[in-house]
NUPA-634290 format. One record per residue (C-alpha): y, z, x; chain. Coordinates in Angstrom, 1 decimal. Example, Ala and Ser with C-alpha at 12.3 -4.5 7.8 and 13.67 -1.06 7.14 Angstrom:
REM NUPA-634290
@py->-4.5&pz->7.8&px->12.3&gumar->A $
@py->-1.1&pz->7.1&px->13.7&gumar->A $
***
This chain:
REM NUPA-634290
@py->-163.9&pz->24.3&px->129.6&gumar->A $
@py->-164.6&pz->25.4&px->133.3&gumar->A $
@py->-163.6&pz->22.5&px->135.5&gumar->A $
@py->-163.6&pz->22.2&px->139.3&gumar->A $
@py->-162.4&pz->19.4&px->141.6&gumar->A $
@py->-163.7&pz->19.3&px->145.3&gumar->A $
@py->-161.7&pz->17.3&px->147.7&gumar->A $
@py->-162.2&pz->16.8&px->151.6&gumar->A $
@py->-158.8&pz->16.1&px->152.9&gumar->A $
@py->-158.1&pz->14.0&px->156.0&gumar->A $
@py->-157.4&pz->17.3&px->158.0&gumar->A $
@py->-160.4&pz->19.0&px->156.7&gumar->A $
@py->-162.6&pz->16.2&px->157.6&gumar->A $
@py->-161.2&pz->16.2&px->161.1&gumar->A $
@py->-162.0&pz->19.8&px->161.3&gumar->A $
@py->-165.7&pz->19.1&px->160.4&gumar->A $
@py->-165.6&pz->20.1&px->156.8&gumar->A $
@py->-168.0&pz->18.2&px->154.6&gumar->A $
@py->-168.5&pz->17.7&px->150.9&gumar->A $
@py->-172.0&pz->19.2&px->151.3&gumar->A $
@py->-170.5&pz->22.6&px->152.2&gumar->A $
@py->-168.1&pz->22.6&px->149.3&gumar->A $
@py->-170.9&pz->22.0&px->147.1&gumar->A $
@py->-173.0&pz->24.7&px->148.5&gumar->A $
@py->-169.9&pz->27.2&px->148.4&gumar->A $
@py->-169.2&pz->26.2&px->144.8&gumar->A $
@py->-173.1&pz->26.8&px->143.8&gumar->A $
@py->-173.0&pz->30.2&px->145.3&gumar->A $
@py->-170.1&pz->31.4&px->143.0&gumar->A $
@py->-170.8&pz->33.1&px->139.6&gumar->A $
@py->-168.7&pz->30.5&px->137.9&gumar->A $
@py->-171.3&pz->27.8&px->138.7&gumar->A $
@py->-173.5&pz->29.0&px->135.9&gumar->A $
@py->-170.7&pz->28.1&px->133.4&gumar->A $
@py->-169.2&pz->25.2&px->135.0&gumar->A $
@py->-169.0&pz->22.3&px->132.6&gumar->A $
@py->-167.0&pz->19.6&px->134.5&gumar->A $
@py->-167.2&pz->18.7&px->138.2&gumar->A $
@py->-164.9&pz->16.2&px->139.7&gumar->A $
@py->-165.4&pz->15.0&px->143.2&gumar->A $
@py->-162.6&pz->13.4&px->144.9&gumar->A $
@py->-162.2&pz->12.2&px->148.4&gumar->A $
@py->-165.4&pz->13.2&px->150.2&gumar->A $
@py->-163.9&pz->12.4&px->153.6&gumar->A $
@py->-163.2&pz->8.8&px->154.9&gumar->A $
@py->-164.5&pz->7.4&px->151.5&gumar->A $
@py->-163.5&pz->3.9&px->152.8&gumar->A $
@py->-166.6&pz->4.1&px->155.2&gumar->A $
@py->-168.8&pz->7.1&px->153.9&gumar->A $
@py->-170.5&pz->6.7&px->150.7&gumar->A $
@py->-171.7&pz->9.6&px->148.2&gumar->A $
@py->-175.0&pz->9.3&px->150.0&gumar->A $
@py->-173.5&pz->11.5&px->152.5&gumar->A $
@py->-173.7&pz->14.6&px->150.0&gumar->A $
@py->-175.9&pz->13.1&px->147.2&gumar->A $
@py->-179.2&pz->14.9&px->148.3&gumar->A $
@py->-177.3&pz->18.3&px->148.4&gumar->A $
@py->-175.8&pz->17.7&px->145.0&gumar->A $
@py->-179.3&pz->16.9&px->143.6&gumar->A $
@py->-180.9&pz->19.9&px->145.2&gumar->A $
@py->-178.1&pz->22.1&px->143.8&gumar->A $
@py->-178.3&pz->20.8&px->140.3&gumar->A $
@py->-180.1&pz->23.9&px->139.0&gumar->A $
@py->-177.2&pz->26.0&px->140.0&gumar->A $
@py->-175.0&pz->24.1&px->137.4&gumar->A $
@py->-176.9&pz->24.4&px->134.3&gumar->A $
@py->-174.0&pz->24.0&px->131.9&gumar->A $
@py->-172.6&pz->20.9&px->133.6&gumar->A $
@py->-171.7&pz->18.2&px->131.0&gumar->A $
@py->-169.0&pz->16.1&px->132.8&gumar->A $
@py->-169.3&pz->14.5&px->136.2&gumar->A $
@py->-166.7&pz->12.3&px->138.0&gumar->A $
@py->-167.5&pz->10.9&px->141.4&gumar->A $
@py->-164.6&pz->9.2&px->143.1&gumar->A $
@py->-161.5&pz->10.6&px->141.8&gumar->A $
@py->-158.9&pz->9.5&px->144.4&gumar->A $
@py->-155.4&pz->8.4&px->144.4&gumar->A $
@py->-154.5&pz->5.2&px->146.2&gumar->A $
@py->-152.7&pz->7.4&px->148.9&gumar->A $
@py->-156.1&pz->8.8&px->149.8&gumar->A $
@py->-158.1&pz->5.7&px->149.3&gumar->A $
@py->-157.6&pz->2.3&px->147.5&gumar->A $
@py->-160.0&pz->1.8&px->144.8&gumar->A $
@py->-161.3&pz->-1.3&px->146.4&gumar->A $
@py->-162.0&pz->0.6&px->149.4&gumar->A $
@py->-164.0&pz->3.5&px->148.0&gumar->A $
@py->-167.6&pz->3.1&px->149.1&gumar->A $
@py->-170.1&pz->4.0&px->146.6&gumar->A $
@py->-174.1&pz->4.0&px->146.6&gumar->A $
@py->-176.9&pz->3.9&px->144.1&gumar->A $
@py->-175.9&pz->7.1&px->141.9&gumar->A $
@py->-178.8&pz->6.8&px->139.5&gumar->A $
@py->-180.6&pz->9.7&px->141.2&gumar->A $
@py->-177.6&pz->12.0&px->140.6&gumar->A $
@py->-177.3&pz->11.0&px->136.9&gumar->A $
@py->-181.1&pz->11.7&px->136.7&gumar->A $
@py->-180.6&pz->15.1&px->138.3&gumar->A $
@py->-178.4&pz->16.3&px->135.6&gumar->A $
@py->-180.3&pz->15.8&px->132.2&gumar->A $
@py->-177.6&pz->17.5&px->130.1&gumar->A $
@py->-174.6&pz->15.2&px->131.2&gumar->A $
@py->-172.6&pz->13.9&px->128.3&gumar->A $
@py->-170.0&pz->12.1&px->130.5&gumar->A $
@py->-170.2&pz->10.2&px->133.8&gumar->A $
@py->-167.3&pz->8.7&px->135.4&gumar->A $
@py->-167.3&pz->6.6&px->138.6&gumar->A $
@py->-164.3&pz->5.2&px->140.6&gumar->A $
@py->-164.8&pz->2.5&px->143.1&gumar->A $
@py->-167.5&pz->-0.3&px->143.1&gumar->A $
@py->-168.0&pz->-1.3&px->146.8&gumar->A $
@py->-171.8&pz->-0.7&px->147.3&gumar->A $
@py->-172.2&pz->0.5&px->143.7&gumar->A $
@py->-175.6&pz->0.6&px->142.0&gumar->A $
@py->-176.8&pz->2.7&px->139.0&gumar->A $
@py->-180.5&pz->1.5&px->138.9&gumar->A $
@py->-182.4&pz->2.3&px->136.8&gumar->A $
@py->-179.7&pz->3.4&px->134.4&gumar->A $
@py->-181.3&pz->5.7&px->131.8&gumar->A $
@py->-180.2&pz->9.0&px->130.3&gumar->A $
@py->-181.1&pz->10.7&px->126.9&gumar->A $
@py->-177.9&pz->12.7&px->126.4&gumar->A $
@py->-175.2&pz->10.7&px->128.1&gumar->A $
@py->-172.4&pz->9.9&px->125.6&gumar->A $
@py->-169.6&pz->8.4&px->127.9&gumar->A $
@py->-169.7&pz->6.1&px->130.9&gumar->A $
@py->-166.7&pz->4.9&px->132.6&gumar->A $
@py->-166.4&pz->2.9&px->135.8&gumar->A $
@py->-163.0&pz->2.3&px->137.2&gumar->A $
@py->-162.6&pz->-0.4&px->139.8&gumar->A $
@py->-160.9&pz->-3.4&px->140.9&gumar->A $
@py->-163.8&pz->-5.5&px->140.5&gumar->A $
@py->-167.4&pz->-4.7&px->138.8&gumar->A $
@py->-170.4&pz->-6.3&px->140.6&gumar->A $
@py->-172.7&pz->-8.3&px->138.3&gumar->A $
@py->-175.6&pz->-6.2&px->139.4&gumar->A $
@py->-174.1&pz->-3.1&px->138.0&gumar->A $
@py->-173.1&pz->-5.0&px->134.9&gumar->A $
@py->-176.8&pz->-6.2&px->134.6&gumar->A $
@py->-178.0&pz->-2.5&px->134.9&gumar->A $
@py->-175.7&pz->-1.6&px->132.0&gumar->A $
@py->-177.0&pz->-4.4&px->129.9&gumar->A $
@py->-180.5&pz->-3.3&px->130.3&gumar->A $
@py->-179.8&pz->0.5&px->130.2&gumar->A $
@py->-181.4&pz->3.1&px->128.0&gumar->A $
@py->-178.6&pz->5.3&px->126.8&gumar->A $
@py->-179.6&pz->6.2&px->123.1&gumar->A $
@py->-176.6&pz->8.5&px->122.7&gumar->A $
@py->-173.7&pz->6.4&px->124.3&gumar->A $
@py->-170.7&pz->6.7&px->122.3&gumar->A $
@py->-168.0&pz->5.4&px->124.8&gumar->A $
@py->-168.4&pz->2.5&px->127.4&gumar->A $
@py->-165.4&pz->1.7&px->129.3&gumar->A $
@py->-165.6&pz->-1.0&px->132.1&gumar->A $
@py->-162.8&pz->-2.0&px->134.4&gumar->A $
@py->-164.0&pz->-5.6&px->135.1&gumar->A $
@py->-161.5&pz->-6.6&px->137.7&gumar->A $
@py->-161.2&pz->-9.6&px->139.7&gumar->A $
@py->-163.3&pz->-11.8&px->142.0&gumar->A $
@py->-161.5&pz->-10.9&px->145.2&gumar->A $
@py->-162.3&pz->-7.2&px->144.7&gumar->A $
@py->-166.0&pz->-7.4&px->143.6&gumar->A $
@py->-166.2&pz->-9.1&px->140.1&gumar->A $
@py->-168.9&pz->-11.8&px->140.7&gumar->A $
@py->-170.0&pz->-12.2&px->137.2&gumar->A $
@py->-168.7&pz->-14.5&px->134.3&gumar->A $
@py->-168.2&pz->-14.4&px->130.6&gumar->A $
@py->-171.9&pz->-15.0&px->130.1&gumar->A $
@py->-172.7&pz->-11.8&px->132.0&gumar->A $
@py->-170.5&pz->-9.7&px->129.5&gumar->A $
@py->-171.7&pz->-11.3&px->126.3&gumar->A $
@py->-174.9&pz->-9.3&px->126.0&gumar->A $
@py->-172.7&pz->-6.3&px->125.6&gumar->A $
@py->-171.3&pz->-7.7&px->122.3&gumar->A $
@py->-174.5&pz->-7.7&px->120.6&gumar->A $
@py->-174.8&pz->-4.9&px->118.0&gumar->A $
@py->-177.3&pz->-2.2&px->118.3&gumar->A $
@py->-177.8&pz->-2.5&px->122.1&gumar->A $
@py->-176.2&pz->1.1&px->122.1&gumar->A $
@py->-176.9&pz->2.3&px->118.5&gumar->A $
@py->-174.2&pz->5.1&px->118.5&gumar->A $
@py->-171.4&pz->3.2&px->120.4&gumar->A $
@py->-168.1&pz->3.6&px->118.9&gumar->A $
@py->-165.8&pz->2.7&px->121.7&gumar->A $
@py->-166.0&pz->-0.4&px->123.9&gumar->A $
@py->-163.7&pz->-0.9&px->126.7&gumar->A $
@py->-163.9&pz->-4.5&px->128.4&gumar->A $
@py->-160.7&pz->-4.1&px->130.3&gumar->A $
@py->-158.6&pz->-4.9&px->133.6&gumar->A $
@py->-160.1&pz->-8.4&px->133.7&gumar->A $
@py->-158.9&pz->-11.7&px->135.1&gumar->A $
@py->-160.8&pz->-13.3&px->132.2&gumar->A $
@py->-159.3&pz->-11.2&px->129.5&gumar->A $
@py->-158.7&pz->-14.3&px->127.2&gumar->A $
@py->-162.2&pz->-15.6&px->127.4&gumar->A $
@py->-163.4&pz->-12.0&px->126.7&gumar->A $
@py->-161.0&pz->-11.7&px->123.7&gumar->A $
@py->-162.2&pz->-14.9&px->122.1&gumar->A $
@py->-165.7&pz->-14.1&px->122.5&gumar->A $
@py->-165.3&pz->-10.5&px->121.1&gumar->A $
@py->-163.1&pz->-11.5&px->118.2&gumar->A $
@py->-166.0&pz->-12.2&px->116.0&gumar->A $
@py->-168.8&pz->-10.6&px->117.8&gumar->A $
@py->-171.6&pz->-8.6&px->116.0&gumar->A $
@py->-170.4&pz->-5.4&px->117.9&gumar->A $
@py->-167.2&pz->-5.2&px->116.0&gumar->A $
@py->-169.2&pz->-4.2&px->112.9&gumar->A $
@py->-170.5&pz->-1.1&px->114.9&gumar->A $
@py->-167.5&pz->0.1&px->116.9&gumar->A $
@py->-164.4&pz->1.9&px->115.9&gumar->A $
@py->-162.2&pz->1.3&px->119.0&gumar->A $
@py->-161.8&pz->-2.0&px->121.1&gumar->A $
@py->-160.0&pz->-1.7&px->124.4&gumar->A $
@py->-159.1&pz->-4.9&px->126.1&gumar->A $
@py->-156.0&pz->-3.5&px->128.0&gumar->A $
@py->-154.8&pz->-3.7&px->131.6&gumar->A $
@py->-155.9&pz->-7.4&px->131.9&gumar->A $
@py->-154.6&pz->-10.9&px->131.8&gumar->A $
@py->-154.3&pz->-11.2&px->127.9&gumar->A $
@py->-152.2&pz->-14.0&px->126.8&gumar->A $
@py->-151.2&pz->-15.5&px->123.5&gumar->A $
@py->-154.5&pz->-17.5&px->123.7&gumar->A $
@py->-156.8&pz->-14.5&px->123.7&gumar->A $
@py->-154.4&pz->-12.6&px->121.3&gumar->A $
@py->-154.6&pz->-15.5&px->118.6&gumar->A $
@py->-158.3&pz->-15.2&px->118.2&gumar->A $
@py->-158.1&pz->-11.5&px->117.8&gumar->A $
@py->-155.1&pz->-11.6&px->115.2&gumar->A $
@py->-156.9&pz->-14.0&px->113.1&gumar->A $
@py->-160.4&pz->-12.1&px->113.2&gumar->A $
@py->-161.4&pz->-10.5&px->109.9&gumar->A $
@py->-163.7&pz->-8.2&px->111.9&gumar->A $
@py->-160.8&pz->-7.0&px->114.2&gumar->A $
@py->-158.9&pz->-6.0&px->111.0&gumar->A $
@py->-161.7&pz->-3.5&px->110.3&gumar->A $
@py->-161.2&pz->-1.6&px->113.5&gumar->A $
@py->-159.7&pz->1.9&px->113.6&gumar->A $
@py->-157.8&pz->1.2&px->116.9&gumar->A $
@py->-157.3&pz->-1.8&px->119.0&gumar->A $
@py->-155.8&pz->-1.4&px->122.8&gumar->A $
@py->-154.1&pz->-4.4&px->124.2&gumar->A $
@py->-151.7&pz->-2.6&px->126.5&gumar->A $
@py->-150.6&pz->-4.1&px->129.7&gumar->A $
@py->-150.7&pz->-7.7&px->128.7&gumar->A $
@py->-148.9&pz->-11.2&px->129.0&gumar->A $
@py->-148.3&pz->-11.8&px->125.4&gumar->A $
@py->-145.0&pz->-13.5&px->124.4&gumar->A $
@py->-142.5&pz->-11.7&px->122.2&gumar->A $
@py->-143.3&pz->-13.9&px->119.4&gumar->A $
@py->-147.1&pz->-12.9&px->119.5&gumar->A $
@py->-145.9&pz->-9.2&px->119.8&gumar->A $
@py->-143.9&pz->-9.6&px->116.7&gumar->A $
@py->-146.9&pz->-10.9&px->114.8&gumar->A $
@py->-148.9&pz->-7.8&px->115.9&gumar->A $
@py->-146.1&pz->-5.7&px->114.6&gumar->A $
@py->-146.2&pz->-7.3&px->111.5&gumar->A $
@py->-150.0&pz->-7.3&px->111.0&gumar->A $
@py->-150.2&pz->-3.7&px->109.8&gumar->A $
@py->-153.0&pz->-3.0&px->112.2&gumar->A $
@py->-153.2&pz->0.0&px->114.6&gumar->A $
@py->-152.7&pz->-1.9&px->117.9&gumar->A $
@py->-151.1&pz->-0.8&px->121.2&gumar->A $
@py->-149.2&pz->-3.6&px->122.6&gumar->A $
@py->-147.1&pz->-1.6&px->125.0&gumar->A $
@py->-146.3&pz->-2.5&px->128.7&gumar->A $
@py->-145.6&pz->-6.2&px->128.4&gumar->A $
@py->-146.0&pz->-8.3&px->131.7&gumar->A $
@py->-144.5&pz->-11.5&px->132.9&gumar->A $
@py->-146.4&pz->-14.1&px->134.8&gumar->A $
@py->-144.8&pz->-15.4&px->138.0&gumar->A $
@py->-143.4&pz->-19.1&px->138.3&gumar->A $
@py->-146.9&pz->-20.5&px->138.7&gumar->A $
@py->-148.4&pz->-18.6&px->135.7&gumar->A $
@py->-150.3&pz->-16.3&px->138.0&gumar->A $
@py->-151.4&pz->-13.2&px->136.0&gumar->A $
@py->-152.8&pz->-10.1&px->137.5&gumar->A $
@py->-154.8&pz->-7.2&px->136.0&gumar->A $
@py->-153.4&pz->-3.7&px->136.5&gumar->A $
@py->-155.9&pz->-2.5&px->139.0&gumar->A $
@py->-157.2&pz->-4.7&px->141.7&gumar->A $
@py->-157.0&pz->-3.4&px->145.2&gumar->A $
***
């Protein structure tokens, strides 16, 4: 698969290089016609500049990338820009400009919107952040994505943008909202136990094959609900990695015969503070 990643480094930005120019240069190359995956990394001082700086250019150049299937906006390491600092914008116009996309990945949630969220061919939607705004969660709940097979959401914590509650997540546990969904990731959450207990016997488990509740604050409380659920037993895979379960609970999972990832055990501090993997 043809894949390209575009990055404006700090030095490049200081010299006047902008993401718009990199996109125009890429569109002018022969390989643009067969490019299947475009990754946009740091667009230059992403902690204060949003993709709005280059969004119009990317939309205008969309016909130059007829084979594009995968688009990732915001692929940055913490050394470039902490995830909570990445400034986003309403990315729905970009999504609509590429009707053949099957995968859309976003990193960073400050100022993020995807409204309206609709696409006839999108199979994978991943949002990586330290805190998912409730407005974005609402857009996903009401989205029209008939081909969606994988939904992976980093819910995060209140201090870094998560301003919702369990009740805002519950609509995603209904069966048939996304008829072809096979993989549901509600991960990296400070309310992982609440989510685990809600999903343990949720209708969505009759539809999906993979449930991902990793990278959050899951403890024995939420794990107990999952372990005793008949619906969970029917899953093909369950990802609970990066968790706060006790050794005793982990042993019970090992003896369950289920396909479950319980790697990366964490320890809460003396005041029982537990933290998701990705926050700042």
